[in-house]
Residue, then its C-alpha position, 0 to 999 in steps of 0.5 A: m482435477t486433483f488437489a495436492p495436500l498442503e505440506s505447510p500452512l505457508d504454501q498458500f502464499e507461494i507465487r505460482n505461474l498461471l500462464s506463461l508465454d516464452a517468445p524466442i523471437l523477441a530477445n527471449l522475452q518471457i511473459s507470465l501471469t502469476n497469482i499475485g498478478l492475477y489477484l492484483t488485476i481482480s482488486a483493480s477490477i473490483a475497485l473499478v466496479l465499485n466506483l462504477l456502482a457508486t456513481n450517483y448520476n446526480k439522483v437526489i436519493a443516493n444508493s447504498w454503494s454511493i453512500s458507502q463510498e462517500s462515508i469512506y471518502a469522508t473518513i480519509h478526508s478528515i484523516v488527511t486534513n487533521q494529520i497533514n494540513a487542512n489546506k496543503g494536505q488536500m493535494y495528497f488526498p487522491f493518493i492516500y485515498a487510492l492507497f487506502i482503497f487498494i490495500l483495503i480491497n486487497n486485504l478483503i480479498g485475502m480474507v476470502p477462503y482459498s483466495f490469495a492475499s497479494t498484500s501478504h507478500f513482503t515484496l509488494t508491501f515493502f515496495i509500497s512503503f518504500t515509495v511512499v517513504l521515498g516520496a515523503t523525503i523528496l517532498g521534504f527536500q523540495n519544500h524545506g531544503l536542507k532544513f529537512f535534516s532538522l527532522f533528525v535532531p531531537a529538540g533540546c538535544p545537547i551538543g555532545l550527543l548530537p551525533l549519536l542521536v542523529l544517527i539513531e533518528f536517521i536509522s529509525y527513519l530508514a527502518r520505517n521502510v521495512s517496518l511498514g511493509l513488514r507489519l502489513a504483510a505480517n498482519i495479513i499472514r496472521w489472519e490467514 
């Protein structure tokens, strides 16, 4: 087994087929396992194993895995209650906790030498940021109706500047999708 030298430092971020199955019987169905799919599966497995290791089974003295998971839990819980709302923010906590653990494990796997950083790909990070902002927008419309558009009107805005400032605020709201995903991917690529 020989390894080809890397021509570019960014070659390590290339998505490669590891295993592919072509099934001409099922309407030319092509199933393939790529390195990003493999590492996302590995990260999900690590999250599951860490969760199983942290299970305390009602013991009085907690193990170190349980203590670490409880400290992460408490940290994220305090962020959610401080930033969103102490009462209504609780319903978003499971999603934010799972997203944090997913990104944390994928970033830590990417720091292992000769591994693959799945969060370094803009498509994955953009998809995550797009779905979070889209979900927040849908929730905003559900909870506030058309008053949600008041988010785009700055406080104390003169009537003459209103159309321009609403346009600028709307563009910045849409640019948040791209900037959140791009920032995560760029930070991971930078550390490689």
